[in-house]
Structure formats: structure tokens, C-alpha cells
mmCIF file of the N, C-alpha and C atoms, coordinates in Angstrom:
data_MODEL
# 
_entry.id   MODEL 
# 
loop_
_atom_site.group_PDB 
_atom_site.id 
_atom_site.type_symbol 
_atom_site.label_atom_id 
_atom_site.label_alt_id 
_atom_site.label_comp_id 
_atom_site.label_asym_id 
_atom_site.label_entity_id 
_atom_site.label_seq_id 
_atom_site.pdbx_PDB_ins_code 
_atom_site.Cartn_x 
_atom_site.Cartn_y 
_atom_site.Cartn_z 
_atom_site.occupancy 
_atom_site.B_iso_or_equiv 
_atom_site.pdbx_formal_charge 
_atom_site.auth_seq_id 
_atom_site.auth_comp_id 
_atom_site.auth_asym_id 
_atom_site.auth_atom_id 
_atom_site.pdbx_PDB_model_num 
ATOM 1   N N  . UNK A 1 1  ? 64.015 134.190 74.713 1.00 0.00 ? 1  UNK A N  1 
ATOM 2   C CA . UNK A 1 1  ? 64.831 133.743 75.465 1.00 0.00 ? 1  UNK A CA 1 
ATOM 3   C C  . UNK A 1 1  ? 65.789 134.906 75.928 1.00 0.00 ? 1  UNK A C  1 
ATOM 4   N N  . UNK A 1 2  ? 66.402 134.978 77.015 1.00 0.00 ? 2  UNK A N  1 
ATOM 5   C CA . UNK A 1 2  ? 67.279 135.936 77.710 1.00 0.00 ? 2  UNK A CA 1 
ATOM 6   C C  . UNK A 1 2  ? 68.637 135.441 78.138 1.00 0.00 ? 2  UNK A C  1 
ATOM 7   N N  . UNK A 1 3  ? 69.568 135.863 77.648 1.00 0.00 ? 3  UNK A N  1 
ATOM 8   C CA . UNK A 1 3  ? 70.951 135.674 77.876 1.00 0.00 ? 3  UNK A CA 1 
ATOM 9   C C  . UNK A 1 3  ? 71.260 136.672 79.261 1.00 0.00 ? 3  UNK A C  1 
ATOM 10  N N  . UNK A 1 4  ? 71.783 135.804 80.275 1.00 0.00 ? 4  UNK A N  1 
ATOM 11  C CA . UNK A 1 4  ? 72.043 136.699 81.436 1.00 0.00 ? 4  UNK A CA 1 
ATOM 12  C C  . UNK A 1 4  ? 73.528 136.029 81.950 1.00 0.00 ? 4  UNK A C  1 
ATOM 13  N N  . UNK A 1 5  ? 74.238 136.996 82.607 1.00 0.00 ? 5  UNK A N  1 
ATOM 14  C CA . UNK A 1 5  ? 75.450 136.439 83.303 1.00 0.00 ? 5  UNK A CA 1 
ATOM 15  C C  . UNK A 1 5  ? 75.347 135.522 84.511 1.00 0.00 ? 5  UNK A C  1 
ATOM 16  N N  . UNK A 1 6  ? 76.045 134.600 84.490 1.00 0.00 ? 6  UNK A N  1 
ATOM 17  C CA . UNK A 1 6  ? 75.862 133.515 85.721 1.00 0.00 ? 6  UNK A CA 1 
ATOM 18  C C  . UNK A 1 6  ? 76.166 134.142 87.085 1.00 0.00 ? 6  UNK A C  1 
ATOM 19  N N  . UNK A 1 7  ? 77.070 134.800 86.967 1.00 0.00 ? 7  UNK A N  1 
ATOM 20  C CA . UNK A 1 7  ? 77.749 135.533 88.440 1.00 0.00 ? 7  UNK A CA 1 
ATOM 21  C C  . UNK A 1 7  ? 76.853 136.491 88.962 1.00 0.00 ? 7  UNK A C  1 
ATOM 22  N N  . UNK A 1 8  ? 76.485 137.395 88.066 1.00 0.00 ? 8  UNK A N  1 
ATOM 23  C CA . UNK A 1 8  ? 75.756 138.521 88.585 1.00 0.00 ? 8  UNK A CA 1 
ATOM 24  C C  . UNK A 1 8  ? 74.327 138.586 87.922 1.00 0.00 ? 8  UNK A C  1 
ATOM 25  N N  . UNK A 1 9  ? 74.013 137.549 87.217 1.00 0.00 ? 9  UNK A N  1 
ATOM 26  C CA . UNK A 1 9  ? 72.505 137.380 86.861 1.00 0.00 ? 9  UNK A CA 1 
ATOM 27  C C  . UNK A 1 9  ? 72.140 138.685 85.884 1.00 0.00 ? 9  UNK A C  1 
ATOM 28  N N  . UNK A 1 10 ? 72.909 139.438 85.228 1.00 0.00 ? 10 UNK A N  1 
ATOM 29  C CA . UNK A 1 10 ? 72.414 140.521 84.453 1.00 0.00 ? 10 UNK A CA 1 
ATOM 30  C C  . UNK A 1 10 ? 72.504 140.419 83.082 1.00 0.00 ? 10 UNK A C  1 
ATOM 31  N N  . UNK A 1 11 ? 71.628 140.834 82.406 1.00 0.00 ? 11 UNK A N  1 
ATOM 32  C CA . UNK A 1 11 ? 71.306 140.644 80.804 1.00 0.00 ? 11 UNK A CA 1 
ATOM 33  C C  . UNK A 1 11 ? 72.573 140.805 80.204 1.00 0.00 ? 11 UNK A C  1 
ATOM 34  N N  . UNK A 1 12 ? 73.246 139.946 79.045 1.00 0.00 ? 12 UNK A N  1 
ATOM 35  C CA . UNK A 1 12 ? 74.379 140.108 78.287 1.00 0.00 ? 12 UNK A CA 1 
ATOM 36  C C  . UNK A 1 12 ? 73.807 140.547 76.953 1.00 0.00 ? 12 UNK A C  1 
ATOM 37  N N  . UNK A 1 13 ? 74.487 141.566 76.439 1.00 0.00 ? 13 UNK A N  1 
ATOM 38  C CA . UNK A 1 13 ? 74.334 141.894 75.030 1.00 0.00 ? 13 UNK A CA 1 
ATOM 39  C C  . UNK A 1 13 ? 75.445 141.322 74.256 1.00 0.00 ? 13 UNK A C  1 
ATOM 40  N N  . UNK A 1 14 ? 75.177 140.812 72.946 1.00 0.00 ? 14 UNK A N  1 
ATOM 41  C CA . UNK A 1 14 ? 76.305 140.434 71.915 1.00 0.00 ? 14 UNK A CA 1 
ATOM 42  C C  . UNK A 1 14 ? 76.697 139.029 71.837 1.00 0.00 ? 14 UNK A C  1 
ATOM 43  N N  . UNK A 1 15 ? 75.722 137.981 72.731 1.00 0.00 ? 15 UNK A N  1 
ATOM 44  C CA . UNK A 1 15 ? 75.785 136.413 72.592 1.00 0.00 ? 15 UNK A CA 1 
ATOM 45  C C  . UNK A 1 15 ? 75.248 136.210 71.208 1.00 0.00 ? 15 UNK A C  1 
ATOM 46  N N  . UNK A 1 16 ? 75.809 135.585 70.462 1.00 0.00 ? 16 UNK A N  1 
ATOM 47  C CA . UNK A 1 16 ? 75.283 134.807 69.271 1.00 0.00 ? 16 UNK A CA 1 
ATOM 48  C C  . UNK A 1 16 ? 74.584 133.518 69.253 1.00 0.00 ? 16 UNK A C  1 
ATOM 49  N N  . UNK A 1 17 ? 73.377 133.300 69.197 1.00 0.00 ? 17 UNK A N  1 
ATOM 50  C CA . UNK A 1 17 ? 72.576 132.030 69.126 1.00 0.00 ? 17 UNK A CA 1 
ATOM 51  C C  . UNK A 1 17 ? 72.279 131.610 67.768 1.00 0.00 ? 17 UNK A C  1 
ATOM 52  N N  . UNK A 1 18 ? 71.986 130.185 67.718 1.00 0.00 ? 18 UNK A N  1 
ATOM 53  C CA . UNK A 1 18 ? 71.571 129.735 66.601 1.00 0.00 ? 18 UNK A CA 1 
ATOM 54  C C  . UNK A 1 18 ? 70.404 128.854 66.880 1.00 0.00 ? 18 UNK A C  1 
ATOM 55  N N  . UNK A 1 19 ? 69.502 128.866 65.987 1.00 0.00 ? 19 UNK A N  1 
ATOM 56  C CA . UNK A 1 19 ? 68.162 128.000 65.987 1.00 0.00 ? 19 UNK A CA 1 
ATOM 57  C C  . UNK A 1 19 ? 68.516 126.709 64.911 1.00 0.00 ? 19 UNK A C  1 
ATOM 58  N N  . UNK A 1 20 ? 68.063 125.788 65.529 1.00 0.00 ? 20 UNK A N  1 
ATOM 59  C CA . UNK A 1 20 ? 68.629 124.343 64.823 1.00 0.00 ? 20 UNK A CA 1 
ATOM 60  C C  . UNK A 1 20 ? 67.426 123.579 64.853 1.00 0.00 ? 20 UNK A C  1 
ATOM 61  N N  . UNK A 1 21 ? 67.300 122.659 63.353 1.00 0.00 ? 21 UNK A N  1 
ATOM 62  C CA . UNK A 1 21 ? 66.610 121.448 63.637 1.00 0.00 ? 21 UNK A CA 1 
ATOM 63  C C  . UNK A 1 21 ? 66.560 120.429 64.495 1.00 0.00 ? 21 UNK A C  1 
ATOM 64  N N  . UNK A 1 22 ? 65.826 120.157 65.398 1.00 0.00 ? 22 UNK A N  1 
ATOM 65  C CA . UNK A 1 22 ? 66.189 118.934 66.306 1.00 0.00 ? 22 UNK A CA 1 
ATOM 66  C C  . UNK A 1 22 ? 65.632 117.625 65.385 1.00 0.00 ? 22 UNK A C  1 
ATOM 67  N N  . UNK A 1 23 ? 65.045 117.640 64.473 1.00 0.00 ? 23 UNK A N  1 
ATOM 68  C CA . UNK A 1 23 ? 64.809 116.442 63.798 1.00 0.00 ? 23 UNK A CA 1 
ATOM 69  C C  . UNK A 1 23 ? 64.701 117.032 62.038 1.00 0.00 ? 23 UNK A C  1 
ATOM 70  N N  . UNK A 1 24 ? 64.465 116.035 60.999 1.00 0.00 ? 24 UNK A N  1 
ATOM 71  C CA . UNK A 1 24 ? 64.278 116.356 60.028 1.00 0.00 ? 24 UNK A CA 1 
ATOM 72  C C  . UNK A 1 24 ? 62.832 117.379 60.000 1.00 0.00 ? 24 UNK A C  1 
ATOM 73  N N  . UNK A 1 25 ? 62.691 118.310 59.473 1.00 0.00 ? 25 UNK A N  1 
ATOM 74  C CA . UNK A 1 25 ? 61.449 119.129 59.266 1.00 0.00 ? 25 UNK A CA 1 
ATOM 75  C C  . UNK A 1 25 ? 61.064 118.965 57.682 1.00 0.00 ? 25 UNK A C  1 
ATOM 76  N N  . UNK A 1 26 ? 59.610 118.646 57.651 1.00 0.00 ? 26 UNK A N  1 
ATOM 77  C CA . UNK A 1 26 ? 59.382 118.529 56.534 1.00 0.00 ? 26 UNK A CA 1 
ATOM 78  C C  . UNK A 1 26 ? 58.119 119.523 56.253 1.00 0.00 ? 26 UNK A C  1 
ATOM 79  N N  . UNK A 1 27 ? 57.887 120.053 54.898 1.00 0.00 ? 27 UNK A N  1 
ATOM 80  C CA . UNK A 1 27 ? 56.731 120.863 54.674 1.00 0.00 ? 27 UNK A CA 1 
ATOM 81  C C  . UNK A 1 27 ? 55.469 119.956 54.594 1.00 0.00 ? 27 UNK A C  1 
ATOM 82  N N  . UNK A 1 28 ? 54.370 120.710 54.586 1.00 0.00 ? 28 UNK A N  1 
ATOM 83  C CA . UNK A 1 28 ? 53.033 120.039 54.654 1.00 0.00 ? 28 UNK A CA 1 
ATOM 84  C C  . UNK A 1 28 ? 52.797 119.041 53.491 1.00 0.00 ? 28 UNK A C  1 
ATOM 85  N N  . UNK A 1 29 ? 53.418 119.318 52.271 1.00 0.00 ? 29 UNK A N  1 
ATOM 86  C CA . UNK A 1 29 ? 53.224 118.393 51.209 1.00 0.00 ? 29 UNK A CA 1 
ATOM 87  C C  . UNK A 1 29 ? 54.705 117.349 51.001 1.00 0.00 ? 29 UNK A C  1 
ATOM 88  N N  . UNK A 1 30 ? 55.228 117.138 52.422 1.00 0.00 ? 30 UNK A N  1 
ATOM 89  C CA . UNK A 1 30 ? 56.300 116.065 52.919 1.00 0.00 ? 30 UNK A CA 1 
ATOM 90  C C  . UNK A 1 30 ? 57.729 116.330 52.046 1.00 0.00 ? 30 UNK A C  1 
ATOM 91  N N  . UNK A 1 31 ? 57.900 117.656 51.622 1.00 0.00 ? 31 UNK A N  1 
ATOM 92  C CA . UNK A 1 31 ? 59.462 117.935 51.186 1.00 0.00 ? 31 UNK A CA 1 
ATOM 93  C C  . UNK A 1 31 ? 60.117 118.297 52.237 1.00 0.00 ? 31 UNK A C  1 
ATOM 94  N N  . UNK A 1 32 ? 61.436 117.705 52.112 1.00 0.00 ? 32 UNK A N  1 
ATOM 95  C CA . UNK A 1 32 ? 62.269 117.832 53.360 1.00 0.00 ? 32 UNK A CA 1 
ATOM 96  C C  . UNK A 1 32 ? 62.676 119.545 53.244 1.00 0.00 ? 32 UNK A C  1 
ATOM 97  N N  . UNK A 1 33 ? 62.545 120.356 54.507 1.00 0.00 ? 33 UNK A N  1 
ATOM 98  C CA . UNK A 1 33 ? 62.915 121.554 54.534 1.00 0.00 ? 33 UNK A CA 1 
ATOM 99  C C  . UNK A 1 33 ? 64.118 121.756 55.101 1.00 0.00 ? 33 UNK A C  1 
ATOM 100 N N  . UNK A 1 34 ? 64.333 121.129 56.331 1.00 0.00 ? 34 UNK A N  1 
ATOM 101 C CA . UNK A 1 34 ? 65.563 121.347 56.946 1.00 0.00 ? 34 UNK A CA 1 
ATOM 102 C C  . UNK A 1 34 ? 65.898 119.858 57.529 1.00 0.00 ? 34 UNK A C  1 
ATOM 103 N N  . UNK A 1 35 ? 67.357 119.546 57.569 1.00 0.00 ? 35 UNK A N  1 
ATOM 104 C CA . UNK A 1 35 ? 67.593 118.213 57.836 1.00 0.00 ? 35 UNK A CA 1 
ATOM 105 C C  . UNK A 1 35 ? 67.917 118.481 59.298 1.00 0.00 ? 35 UNK A C  1 
ATOM 106 N N  . UNK A 1 36 ? 68.098 117.335 60.114 1.00 0.00 ? 36 UNK A N  1 
ATOM 107 C CA . UNK A 1 36 ? 68.407 117.343 61.491 1.00 0.00 ? 36 UNK A CA 1 
ATOM 108 C C  . UNK A 1 36 ? 69.867 118.031 61.837 1.00 0.00 ? 36 UNK A C  1 
ATOM 109 N N  . UNK A 1 37 ? 69.762 118.920 62.761 1.00 0.00 ? 37 UNK A N  1 
ATOM 110 C CA . UNK A 1 37 ? 71.039 119.617 63.196 1.00 0.00 ? 37 UNK A CA 1 
ATOM 111 C C  . UNK A 1 37 ? 71.151 120.987 62.118 1.00 0.00 ? 37 UNK A C  1 
ATOM 112 N N  . UNK A 1 38 ? 70.272 120.988 61.245 1.00 0.00 ? 38 UNK A N  1 
ATOM 113 C CA . UNK A 1 38 ? 70.769 122.356 60.151 1.00 0.00 ? 38 UNK A CA 1 
ATOM 114 C C  . UNK A 1 38 ? 70.510 123.527 61.041 1.00 0.00 ? 38 UNK A C  1 
ATOM 115 N N  . UNK A 1 39 ? 71.536 124.290 60.818 1.00 0.00 ? 39 UNK A N  1 
ATOM 116 C CA . UNK A 1 39 ? 71.325 125.656 61.330 1.00 0.00 ? 39 UNK A CA 1 
ATOM 117 C C  . UNK A 1 39 ? 70.186 126.570 60.288 1.00 0.00 ? 39 UNK A C  1 
ATOM 118 N N  . UNK A 1 40 ? 69.064 126.930 61.077 1.00 0.00 ? 40 UNK A N  1 
ATOM 119 C CA . UNK A 1 40 ? 68.054 127.729 60.415 1.00 0.00 ? 40 UNK A CA 1 
ATOM 120 C C  . UNK A 1 40 ? 68.417 129.252 60.350 1.00 0.00 ? 40 UNK A C  1 
ATOM 121 N N  . UNK A 1 41 ? 68.709 129.492 61.544 1.00 0.00 ? 41 UNK A N  1 
ATOM 122 C CA . UNK A 1 41 ? 68.598 131.238 61.730 1.00 0.00 ? 41 UNK A CA 1 
ATOM 123 C C  . UNK A 1 41 ? 69.677 131.495 62.702 1.00 0.00 ? 41 UNK A C  1 
ATOM 124 N N  . UNK A 1 42 ? 70.150 132.889 62.926 1.00 0.00 ? 42 UNK A N  1 
ATOM 125 C CA . UNK A 1 42 ? 70.989 133.054 64.145 1.00 0.00 ? 42 UNK A CA 1 
ATOM 126 C C  . UNK A 1 42 ? 70.301 134.553 64.254 1.00 0.00 ? 42 UNK A C  1 
ATOM 127 N N  . UNK A 1 43 ? 70.635 134.696 65.697 1.00 0.00 ? 43 UNK A N  1 
ATOM 128 C CA . UNK A 1 43 ? 70.042 135.814 66.399 1.00 0.00 ? 43 UNK A CA 1 
ATOM 129 C C  . UNK A 1 43 ? 71.129 136.575 67.357 1.00 0.00 ? 43 UNK A C  1 
ATOM 130 N N  . UNK A 1 44 ? 71.382 137.626 67.642 1.00 0.00 ? 44 UNK A N  1 
ATOM 131 C CA . UNK A 1 44 ? 72.447 138.195 68.747 1.00 0.00 ? 44 UNK A CA 1 
ATOM 132 C C  . UNK A 1 44 ? 71.297 138.910 69.905 1.00 0.00 ? 44 UNK A C  1 
ATOM 133 N N  . UNK A 1 45 ? 71.960 138.653 71.070 1.00 0.00 ? 45 UNK A N  1 
ATOM 134 C CA . UNK A 1 45 ? 70.984 139.240 72.113 1.00 0.00 ? 45 UNK A CA 1 
ATOM 135 C C  . UNK A 1 45 ? 71.462 140.785 72.420 1.00 0.00 ? 45 UNK A C  1 
ATOM 136 N N  . UNK A 1 46 ? 70.289 141.419 72.606 1.00 0.00 ? 46 UNK A N  1 
ATOM 137 C CA . UNK A 1 46 ? 70.276 143.009 72.590 1.00 0.00 ? 46 UNK A CA 1 
ATOM 138 C C  . UNK A 1 46 ? 70.822 143.318 73.965 1.00 0.00 ? 46 UNK A C  1 
ATOM 139 N N  . UNK A 1 47 ? 70.541 144.510 74.261 1.00 0.00 ? 47 UNK A N  1 
ATOM 140 C CA . UNK A 1 47 ? 70.900 145.289 75.636 1.00 0.00 ? 47 UNK A CA 1 
ATOM 141 C C  . UNK A 1 47 ? 70.235 144.628 76.686 1.00 0.00 ? 47 UNK A C  1 
ATOM 142 N N  . UNK A 1 48 ? 69.028 144.226 76.629 1.00 0.00 ? 48 UNK A N  1 
ATOM 143 C CA . UNK A 1 48 ? 68.339 143.587 77.531 1.00 0.00 ? 48 UNK A CA 1 
ATOM 144 C C  . UNK A 1 48 ? 68.756 142.004 77.574 1.00 0.00 ? 48 UNK A C  1 
ATOM 145 N N  . UNK A 1 49 ? 69.609 141.381 76.853 1.00 0.00 ? 49 UNK A N  1 
ATOM 146 C CA . UNK A 1 49 ? 69.818 140.025 76.747 1.00 0.00 ? 49 UNK A CA 1 
ATOM 147 C C  . UNK A 1 49 ? 68.887 139.279 76.018 1.00 0.00 ? 49 UNK A C  1 
ATOM 148 N N  . UNK A 1 50 ? 67.894 139.726 75.350 1.00 0.00 ? 50 UNK A N  1 
ATOM 149 C CA . UNK A 1 50 ? 66.834 139.156 74.694 1.00 0.00 ? 50 UNK A CA 1 
ATOM 150 C C  . UNK A 1 50 ? 67.416 138.584 73.254 1.00 0.00 ? 50 UNK A C  1 
ATOM 151 N N  . UNK A 1 51 ? 66.711 137.550 72.815 1.00 0.00 ? 51 UNK A N  1 
ATOM 152 C CA . UNK A 1 51 ? 67.263 136.855 71.703 1.00 0.00 ? 51 UNK A CA 1 
ATOM 153 C C  . UNK A 1 51 ? 66.037 136.664 70.943 1.00 0.00 ? 51 UNK A C  1 
ATOM 154 N N  . UNK A 1 52 ? 65.701 137.003 69.741 1.00 0.00 ? 52 UNK A N  1 
ATOM 155 C CA . UNK A 1 52 ? 64.445 136.686 69.036 1.00 0.00 ? 52 UNK A CA 1 
ATOM 156 C C  . UNK A 1 52 ? 64.720 136.071 67.754 1.00 0.00 ? 52 UNK A C  1 
ATOM 157 N N  . UNK A 1 53 ? 63.914 134.999 67.436 1.00 0.00 ? 53 UNK A N  1 
ATOM 158 C CA . UNK A 1 53 ? 63.916 134.546 65.962 1.00 0.00 ? 53 UNK A CA 1 
ATOM 159 C C  . UNK A 1 53 ? 62.631 134.821 65.437 1.00 0.00 ? 53 UNK A C  1 
ATOM 160 N N  . UNK A 1 54 ? 62.851 135.266 64.036 1.00 0.00 ? 54 UNK A N  1 
ATOM 161 C CA . UNK A 1 54 ? 61.490 135.504 63.266 1.00 0.00 ? 54 UNK A CA 1 
ATOM 162 C C  . UNK A 1 54 ? 61.242 134.886 62.083 1.00 0.00 ? 54 UNK A C  1 
ATOM 163 N N  . UNK A 1 55 ? 61.762 133.789 61.765 1.00 0.00 ? 55 UNK A N  1 
ATOM 164 C CA . UNK A 1 55 ? 61.418 132.982 60.729 1.00 0.00 ? 55 UNK A CA 1 
ATOM 165 C C  . UNK A 1 55 ? 59.943 132.075 61.033 1.00 0.00 ? 55 UNK A C  1 
ATOM 166 N N  . UNK A 1 56 ? 59.130 132.140 60.004 1.00 0.00 ? 56 UNK A N  1 
ATOM 167 C CA . UNK A 1 56 ? 57.871 131.500 60.201 1.00 0.00 ? 56 UNK A CA 1 
ATOM 168 C C  . UNK A 1 56 ? 58.072 129.929 60.060 1.00 0.00 ? 56 UNK A C  1 
ATOM 169 N N  . UNK A 1 57 ? 58.077 129.272 60.882 1.00 0.00 ? 57 UNK A N  1 
ATOM 170 C CA . UNK A 1 57 ? 58.624 127.867 60.809 1.00 0.00 ? 57 UNK A CA 1 
ATOM 171 C C  . UNK A 1 57 ? 57.243 126.723 61.084 1.00 0.00 ? 57 UNK A C  1 
ATOM 172 N N  . UNK A 1 58 ? 57.221 125.867 60.056 1.00 0.00 ? 58 UNK A N  1 
ATOM 173 C CA . UNK A 1 58 ? 56.346 124.776 60.272 1.00 0.00 ? 58 UNK A CA 1 
ATOM 174 C C  . UNK A 1 58 ? 56.481 124.047 61.783 1.00 0.00 ? 58 UNK A C  1 
ATOM 175 N N  . UNK A 1 59 ? 55.355 123.243 62.205 1.00 0.00 ? 59 UNK A N  1 
ATOM 176 C CA . UNK A 1 59 ? 55.439 122.478 63.458 1.00 0.00 ? 59 UNK A CA 1 
ATOM 177 C C  . UNK A 1 59 ? 56.747 121.678 63.329 1.00 0.00 ? 59 UNK A C  1 
ATOM 178 N N  . UNK A 1 60 ? 57.243 121.581 64.322 1.00 0.00 ? 60 UNK A N  1 
ATOM 179 C CA . UNK A 1 60 ? 58.381 120.589 64.407 1.00 0.00 ? 60 UNK A CA 1 
ATOM 180 C C  . UNK A 1 60 ? 59.233 120.776 65.797 1.00 0.00 ? 60 UNK A C  1 
ATOM 181 N N  . UNK A 1 61 ? 60.468 120.145 65.934 1.00 0.00 ? 61 UNK A N  1 
ATOM 182 C CA . UNK A 1 61 ? 61.072 120.012 67.007 1.00 0.00 ? 61 UNK A CA 1 
ATOM 183 C C  . UNK A 1 61 ? 62.635 121.041 66.579 1.00 0.00 ? 61 UNK A C  1 
ATOM 184 N N  . UNK A 1 62 ? 62.892 121.906 67.518 1.00 0.00 ? 62 UNK A N  1 
ATOM 185 C CA . UNK A 1 62 ? 63.773 122.803 67.225 1.00 0.00 ? 62 UNK A CA 1 
ATOM 186 C C  . UNK A 1 62 ? 64.576 122.889 68.570 1.00 0.00 ? 62 UNK A C  1 
ATOM 187 N N  . UNK A 1 63 ? 65.928 123.405 68.307 1.00 0.00 ? 63 UNK A N  1 
ATOM 188 C CA . UNK A 1 63 ? 66.608 123.594 69.558 1.00 0.00 ? 63 UNK A CA 1 
ATOM 189 C C  . UNK A 1 63 ? 67.682 124.833 69.347 1.00 0.00 ? 63 UNK A C  1 
ATOM 190 N N  . UNK A 1 64 ? 68.071 125.584 70.285 1.00 0.00 ? 64 UNK A N  1 
ATOM 191 C CA . UNK A 1 64 ? 68.814 127.052 70.544 1.00 0.00 ? 64 UNK A CA 1 
ATOM 192 C C  . UNK A 1 64 ? 70.103 126.704 71.029 1.00 0.00 ? 64 UNK A C  1 
ATOM 193 N N  . UNK A 1 65 ? 71.241 127.015 70.363 1.00 0.00 ? 65 UNK A N  1 
ATOM 194 C CA . UNK A 1 65 ? 72.542 126.901 71.051 1.00 0.00 ? 65 UNK A CA 1 
ATOM 195 C C  . UNK A 1 65 ? 73.125 128.050 70.866 1.00 0.00 ? 65 UNK A C  1 
ATOM 196 N N  . UNK A 1 66 ? 74.068 128.462 71.879 1.00 0.00 ? 66 UNK A N  1 
ATOM 197 C CA . UNK A 1 66 ? 75.073 129.594 71.741 1.00 0.00 ? 66 UNK A CA 1 
ATOM 198 C C  . UNK A 1 66 ? 76.058 129.276 70.831 1.00 0.00 ? 66 UNK A C  1 
ATOM 199 N N  . UNK A 1 67 ? 76.281 130.151 69.733 1.00 0.00 ? 67 UNK A N  1 
ATOM 200 C CA . UNK A 1 67 ? 77.550 130.118 68.986 1.00 0.00 ? 67 UNK A CA 1 
ATOM 201 C C  . UNK A 1 67 ? 78.666 130.895 69.270 1.00 0.00 ? 67 UNK A C  1 
ATOM 202 N N  . UNK A 1 68 ? 78.268 132.036 69.767 1.00 0.00 ? 68 UNK A N  1 
ATOM 203 C CA . UNK A 1 68 ? 79.584 132.800 70.090 1.00 0.00 ? 68 UNK A CA 1 
ATOM 204 C C  . UNK A 1 68 ? 79.229 133.688 71.225 1.00 0.00 ? 68 UNK A C  1 
ATOM 205 N N  . UNK A 1 69 ? 80.103 133.716 72.245 1.00 0.00 ? 69 UNK A N  1 
ATOM 206 C CA . UNK A 1 69 ? 80.017 134.402 73.603 1.00 0.00 ? 69 UNK A CA 1 
ATOM 207 C C  . UNK A 1 69 ? 80.079 135.870 73.436 1.00 0.00 ? 69 UNK A C  1 
ATOM 208 N N  . UNK A 1 70 ? 79.675 136.592 74.281 1.00 0.00 ? 70 UNK A N  1 
ATOM 209 C CA . UNK A 1 70 ? 79.969 138.017 74.279 1.00 0.00 ? 70 UNK A CA 1 
ATOM 210 C C  . UNK A 1 70 ? 81.616 138.209 74.896 1.00 0.00 ? 70 UNK A C  1 
ATOM 211 N N  . UNK A 1 71 ? 82.137 139.333 74.484 1.00 0.00 ? 71 UNK A N  1 
ATOM 212 C CA . UNK A 1 71 ? 83.519 139.564 74.876 1.00 0.00 ? 71 UNK A CA 1 
ATOM 213 C C  . UNK A 1 71 ? 83.658 139.396 76.479 1.00 0.00 ? 71 UNK A C  1 
ATOM 214 N N  . UNK A 1 72 ? 84.710 138.619 76.621 1.00 0.00 ? 72 UNK A N  1 
ATOM 215 C CA . UNK A 1 72 ? 85.149 138.242 78.216 1.00 0.00 ? 72 UNK A CA 1 
ATOM 216 C C  . UNK A 1 72 ? 84.165 137.298 78.808 1.00 0.00 ? 72 UNK A C  1 
ATOM 217 N N  . UNK A 1 73 ? 83.398 136.616 78.012 1.00 0.00 ? 73 UNK A N  1 
ATOM 218 C CA . UNK A 1 73 ? 82.584 135.636 78.562 1.00 0.00 ? 73 UNK A CA 1 
ATOM 219 C C  . UNK A 1 73 ? 83.052 134.217 77.969 1.00 0.00 ? 73 UNK A C  1 
ATOM 220 N N  . UNK A 1 74 ? 82.573 133.119 78.597 1.00 0.00 ? 74 UNK A N  1 
ATOM 221 C CA . UNK A 1 74 ? 82.781 131.793 78.135 1.00 0.00 ? 74 UNK A CA 1 
ATOM 222 C C  . UNK A 1 74 ? 81.683 131.033 77.218 1.00 0.00 ? 74 UNK A C  1 
ATOM 223 N N  . UNK A 1 75 ? 81.808 130.749 76.267 1.00 0.00 ? 75 UNK A N  1 
ATOM 224 C CA . UNK A 1 75 ? 80.809 130.015 75.336 1.00 0.00 ? 75 UNK A CA 1 
ATOM 225 C C  . UNK A 1 75 ? 80.010 128.981 76.222 1.00 0.00 ? 75 UNK A C  1 
ATOM 226 N N  . UNK A 1 76 ? 78.753 129.050 76.313 1.00 0.00 ? 76 UNK A N  1 
ATOM 227 C CA . UNK A 1 76 ? 77.933 127.960 76.888 1.00 0.00 ? 76 UNK A CA 1 
ATOM 228 C C  . UNK A 1 76 ? 77.702 126.926 76.008 1.00 0.00 ? 76 UNK A C  1 
ATOM 229 N N  . UNK A 1 77 ? 77.724 125.625 76.381 1.00 0.00 ? 77 UNK A N  1 
ATOM 230 C CA . UNK A 1 77 ? 77.291 124.320 75.569 1.00 0.00 ? 77 UNK A CA 1 
ATOM 231 C C  . UNK A 1 77 ? 76.137 123.795 75.794 1.00 0.00 ? 77 UNK A C  1 
ATOM 232 N N  . UNK A 1 78 ? 75.133 124.602 76.578 1.00 0.00 ? 78 UNK A N  1 
ATOM 233 C CA . UNK A 1 78 ? 73.850 124.170 76.890 1.00 0.00 ? 78 UNK A CA 1 
ATOM 234 C C  . UNK A 1 78 ? 72.966 124.344 75.618 1.00 0.00 ? 78 UNK A C  1 
ATOM 235 N N  . UNK A 1 79 ? 72.133 123.598 75.723 1.00 0.00 ? 79 UNK A N  1 
ATOM 236 C CA . UNK A 1 79 ? 70.961 123.797 74.308 1.00 0.00 ? 79 UNK A CA 1 
ATOM 237 C C  . UNK A 1 79 ? 69.683 123.515 74.763 1.00 0.00 ? 79 UNK A C  1 
# 
């Protein structure tokens, strides 16, 4: 994903995003790995506004949400 400013549509560095479980996530042998809405990983947007998550995750439903906006910007409530 890429974080951009709304007004200028330019990449933004320094936004912190969280990757969350959108439902309970289980391992192949049916052990609970992550509960719904559990924060799994965080990532910070780079100079190109890019955000990357690196965990090797099982098939499931996930969502990304901004946790901390860059300096002088407002936190987004979109997910």
C-alpha cells in the first residue's frame, strides 16, 4: 500500500500502520493463532509512501489501519 497526502497526492513518509486480524485466524491444525481485531504487525511508510508487512501469514481475513499520522497530518480512520 502507498500513503499519500490527500491535497497534493504526494507520498508521505512516517505514517504508522497496523495489520489486524479481521476474524479469528487459526493454524492448519485448528489452533487459534490470532483473535479477531488482534494487532499482528506494524509498519512505517517509507520516503515513497510505501508500507510493507513481512509476516508469513496463513489464509484468513485481515485489515490495515493507520495508527499514527506523520507530523502535521491528521490520522485517517479508514481501514
